[in-house]
N, C-alpha and C positions, 0 to 999 in steps of 0.2 A: 501492497499501501502506501500508498505516498500522496503528503499536503499541500495543497497549493498556498500560496499567498495570504489567499484569506480562512486558512486554516480550517480547509473542509475536509474531511480526508475525499478520501480517493479507492473505486471499486475497481480495481486488477480484475482481469483474467485470465489464470492460468496456464496458460497452453489454451487458451477460447475456455468454454463451460465443459466441464467432462463427463457432466452427472447424465446427461442419459445423451451425448451423442464423446463417441473417441475422439482423444484425443489430438491436437493439430491436428481439425481439418474442417474444413469450408462450413461443415453440421457446426461443430463446435464451438467457432467463429462468430457463427450466425445466433446460435441459441450466449450466450455469453454478451450479448447487444442486447438481444429480446428477456434479459434480467438482469438487463439498466447495467453494464457492465460500462462506468468511463474511457477504463484503457482494455487492453489485450495486447501481450505476453507469449509474443512465438520466438521460437528460436531455425535460424533459416542459413543454410547452407545448404553445396559445393558441390554434388553428384562428378564420380572421373569424367562423367561425361558432361563437366560444364552446365550440367540442371541445376539449380535454385529447386530447392526441396525443406519446407516444412520436418524440422523434425527436432526430441531433444534432443536424445543423449550425441554422444558422436564420438562411440564402438557398436553395433551392435553384437550385446553380451549374452545375447539367452539363451546362448552357448559355448560362451567363452570361447570366440572362433578367433576376437581382439579382431575383428573384422571398419574398417572406419569405414565409416557412408562416404568418403570421398573418397575409398578406393573399389565407389563401388559403383554397377552403373544406373543413370535414375531405372530404367527399365526392372534390368536386379532388383534395388528395395522392392518397387512396385511391388512383385511379383508374393516377398518374403510379407510386406504389408500392406494388401490392401485398398487400404483404408487407408 
């Protein structure tokens, strides 16, 4: 959360609103805005083929492979994470 000059507290949506949508998706962004978030925080990265993706972790280590987002293509990332 962040405070403005007028000391009003701002509500942020971390990775959008992941209560009812997958985080870091267009659905999560829309849901965060619908719920009244003042700002949304997303992690933007480049893939191996220079595509811009929204993906939180820099390492895909569900299986402890130490594969970085920057080391795979956007199509490979989409196969592994289709949402």
